[in-house]
N, C-alpha and C positions, 0 to 999 in steps of 0.2 A: 504494499500499499504506500503510495507516495502522493505528494501534492499534485493536483492536476495542473495542466498547462494554464487553464483559465485562471485558477487561483494563484498560480506563480506570477503571471503578468499583472493580475489585480493587485497582488501584494507589492509588486515592484513599483507599480504606478501609484498606488495609494499608501505605500509604506505600511503594509499589513494593518490597515485601519479595520478591516473585517476579518473574521475567522475563515480560513480557507476550507473548501470542500474537499473530500478525499474521493479518489478514483482508483480502481484497480489498474495495475500495470498490465498491458497486453502480453500475451504469450509468445507473439511473434511480431516482426516488423510488418508483415502483411496485414495482421489483425489490427495493429496500431494505425495503419494507413486507411484500412477500409472501414474501421469503426470510428473514424474521426467525425467531427461536428461541422456542419455547414451553416453559415448564417447569411441571410440576404436582407439588406436594409435599403429603403428609399427615403430621401428627404427633399420635398419640394420647398423651394424658397422664393417668394416674391418680395423685393426690397426696393423701396423708393427713397431717393435722397434729394432734398431741396436745400441747397447751399448757396449762399450769397456769393457773388462773383461769377456765377455761371448762369447764362441766359435760359438754360433748359434744366429740368429736373432729370436725374438718372433713374432709370427703372430696369431692374434686372429680374428675369424669371428663369430659374435654374433648377435642375434636378440632379441630385447626387445619388448614384447607385453604387452600393458597396457589396462585394462578395468576399466572404471570409471563410477559409478552411482551417481548421485546427485538427491536428493529428491526436491520436491517443498517445500514451506514454510506453515506450519500450526501452528497457535497460536504463531508465532514467532520462531518456532523451524524448523530446517532443518538438513540434514546429508549428508555425503559423504562416499562412500565405493569404494576403489580403490585397484585393484590387479595387480601385476607385475609378468612377467615370462621373465627370461633372459636364453636363450639356446644357446648352440654352434652349429654352422652351419659348418659341416666338421671337420677337424683335430684341436686338441687343443695343438699347439706347443707354449704354453706360461705359465707363472707362474701366476695363477689367485689369488694367496695369500693362497689358501687352498687346491690346488690339488697335492702338493708335487713336482712340476716340477721346483725346484730351479735351474736347469741348464739353464733355459731361463730367460730373463728379465721379470719384472713385467708388466702385463696388468690387472689392478684391476677390472675385470668384471667376476666374478664367476657366475656359473649357479645358479639361484635363483627363487623360486616361493614363494611369500610372500604377506601379506597385506601391501601395501605401504602407504595408508591413511585410516582412519576410525575415523571420529569425528562428533560430533554434534555441531551446532551453534545456538545461540539464539540472535534474533535481536529485541526482543519485548521492549527493553529499547531504548528511543529515542537517535539516533545518536551513538549507542553503539552496539558492537558485542562481545559475549562472546563464546569462543570455548573450547572444551575439547575432547581429544582423540589423535590419531596419525595424525600429520599435516606435510605437506611439506611446511616449512616455511623459507622464505628469508627475511632478514632485510637490508634495505638500499641497498648499493652496494655489499652485501654479504661478506664483508671483514672479519667479525667477526661471522655471523651466515648465513649459506646457505646450500642449498640442494645438492650441487656437481652435478648439473644437467648434466654436460658433461658426466659423467660415466653412465653406463647402469642402475645401481641401484641407487635410490636417498638416500640421508641422510635425515631421518625424525626425528621427535621429538614427544615423548609421553609427553603430556603437557596439561596445562590449561592456557588460557590467555584471554586478552580483548583488544579491541581497541575502543578508545572514541574520537569523533570529536565534542564534545558540544561547544567548543570555535572556532569561525571562524578562518580558516587557521591553526589551531593547531590540530595535531594528537598525541594522547598518547597511547602508546602501552606497555603492561606488560605481562610477561609470567613466568610460573614456569614449568621447565622441570625435569622429574624424570628419563627419560631414552633416550639415543641418539642411534637411529638405523642407524648404519654406512654402507657405501657402500659395505662392505665386507661380509655382511650377518651373520646369526646366527651361522653358522659352524665355523666362525673365532673366536679365543679366545677373540678378542676385537671387535667383530662385533657389540656388544652392550655395551654402557658405562652407568653403574648405577651412577646417579648423582643427586645432588641438585643444579640446576642451575636457576638463575634468570636473566631475560632479561628486561631491562627498556629502553624506547625510547621516546623522545619527538621531533617532527618535526614541524617546523614553516615555512609555505610557503608564508606568507603575505609580505615579504620584496621585494622592487622593484628590486633588483639586484640579488636575488637567495633565496635559502633555507638554513636554519640553523637547525642542528639536535644535540641534546645532548643525550648521551646514556650511559648505564652501562651494563656490563656483568660480573656476579659473578658465577664462576665455582667451584663446589665442587665435585670431583670425589671420588668414594667410593672403587675403587680397587687399591690395593697397587702399582701395576707396573706403574699406570698412575698418582700417587699422584702429581708428578712434573709438571702436566699440570693444577693443581688447581690454579686459579688466580683470581684477581679482576681487571677489566679493566674499565676505565672511560674516555670518550672522547667527542670531539665536532668536528662537520663537517659542511663546508660550500661549497655549490656547486651552479652553476648557469649557465644560457645561456642568453646572452644579445646581441640584434641586434646592428650592427655598421652601422648607417645611413640607407639609402634606397637601398643599393646595393645587399641585399640578404645575406650579410655576418654577421656571429655572432661570439661573443667571448664566449668560454666555459672555465670553470675553476672548480678546486676542491682544497680545503685546509682542511686538517684534522690533528688533534693532539690527541693522547691518551696516558695514563699512565697505566702500568700494574705492579702489585705487587703480591707477593705470597698470597695464601688463604688456609684456612683449613689445610690439613695434608701435604701440600707441604713441603718437608724437607729443602728447600733453601729459605733463606730471600733475596728478590731481589727487585728492582725497575727499570723498563726499559721504555723508551719512544718510541713512534711511530709517525712518520711524514709522510705525503703524500701531495705533492704539484704538480698540473698539470695545464696547460694552452694550449688553442689551438684555432684554427679558423675553422669555418664550414660554407659551402655554396655550392650550386649547386651540391650536392651529394658528395663533397669532405670534408674530415675532416683531419686535422693534429694536432697532439699534441706532447708536450714534458712533461716529468714528472720526479719526484724523490720521491722514497719511501724509508723510513728507518725504520727498526725494530732493536731497540737498544740492547745493551748488558750491563750486570752489573756483579758484583763480579769478577772483573779482567778478564772478558772475559770467565766466566764459565756457564753463563746462559743467555738466550736471550728471547726477546718478542716473544710469540707464539700465534697463532690463530688456535687452534685445531677444532674448530667448523665452520670454514669458508668453502667457496667454493674456495679451494685453487687453482685449475686449472686456475681461471680467473687472478691470480697474479703471478708475478715473472717468467713468461715464461711458455709456454705450454708443455715443456719437463718435468715439475714437478720435477725439481731437488731441490726445495726448500719448499717441503711440511711441513717439519719441519725446523724452523730457525736454522742455525748453531749457536753454542754457542758464536761465535764471532759477532753475529748479522749480518744484511744484509743491504747493500745500493744498490738500483737499480735505475740507471739512464736509462730512456727509451724514445724512440720516436716512433711515430705510424703515418701511413697514411691509410686512408680508403676511398674507392670510391664506390658509388653505382649508377649504370647506371640510368639516368633519362629518361623522355620522354616515347614514345610509342614503340611498337615492341617487338620481342621475347627476346631481350636483357634487357628489362626493369627490374630492380630489381636485376640484377647480381651484386654481392658485392665482392670487393677485399680488403683484409686487409694485412698489413705489419707492424711488430713491431720488433724493435731491443732494446735489453737490454744489459747494461754493469753492471756486478755484482761484488761487493767487500764486504769485511768484514767491519762492523761498527767500529771494532777496528783497521783496517788497513790491506792492502793486498788485491790482485785481487782474485776473485773466477772464473771468466770467462765471456763469453758473449753468447748471443743466438739471432738467427733470427727466427721469426715466420711468416708464411705466410698462407693465407686461401682465398679460392674461394668458394662462396656459393650462392645459389639462391632458392627462393620459386617458384617451377615450375608451380603450379596452386593452386587453393583453398586448395586442399588436400595433395599436394606433395611437398617435398623439397629435396635438395641434397647439399653436400659440400665436398670439398677436402682441407685438412689442413696438415701443414708440420711444424716441429720444429727441429732446429739444434743447440744443446748446445756444445759449445767449451770450455772444461775445461782448467783452468789456475791456478789451486790451490785448487779446491774443486770438489769432485766427478769425474765422467769420461765423455769423449765424448759420446754424445747421439743423435741419430737421430730418429724422430718418424714421421710417416705418417698415416693419417686416411682417410677413405672414408665413408661418411655417406649418406644413403638414408632413408627418412622418410615418413609416410603417417599418416594423421589425419582425423578421421571420427567422 
């Protein structure tokens, strides 16, 4: 009996946040191959962008089709092969970053057919998984390493890595990445990043009040135009959820600090800090939070803390105005409310989200504010849908932008 491939990669991606399932090892290679699992998913997305400075709105109608095959386990080995296709459905009135339609705002979902994942895993060492190949890897909350799962094409990693859980409540993860497959695809000049990147992570879940994680990310990019993104980042993160009495109410919190400095061929010497603090209450399907995130600036406001390998859409507003941190840094004060319908009936699971951001420079001065709204629901075992809206009001940085998305998905 060994950890299944799905549990292995889930543990690697989520740092063993959930207990793995157990699967019997196949008696032969043929059995491992023929008794594998096939997954087929579809995700339709309609997106409209209204951005000041463009005479016309952008509108994209795209369909992502994903086919995934996972083998069984034989002598500790298993594998995954996953293909993606992103196709336009109807007109292409948007700039997908490679189609030359610069008169429209950007919607970064180019047409793509590619191998999304292809890797081997070995679980023959007790409480250890070793991976090698192309992996869709998310670390922690994806603030520094993530797959950008909101976009139709994932960001993936050509890498080798391991996860070890030999010590109770402690998960150690390490990885070496030699290529980043970005969401823009191979036809984009920076669709791939040639790199020597090291990922280190240690997460301890045995504390009574929460989890503590120490991490390091050393990025060495090999292409001259992106030398400025080569950096060393080391940080610590504390997060938890604690019940308050017997009333069903819980206190949730996050506290994180990191320092980033130049590395390798980066032409600028700098040192900048990252802070993130949030706190909230959750119960009865309702969650409210307030938070503050700061990405600092250095060298007199000429260089800022950057997170180029993150799932950036999750942070600092869904309008994506801060995918690169402005040189003056970024301070983001935010508040959020989320409600998920409880009980039985057709409305069960319907989820509402609202987030308000107030953005300013770390060196002083306002950038703007943003309101984000979302309604989503898992319709049945196989289907889900969502409607999402972002409204960025510029007050010193970039331009007013409104975005709206409709998503319909199916998983088989």
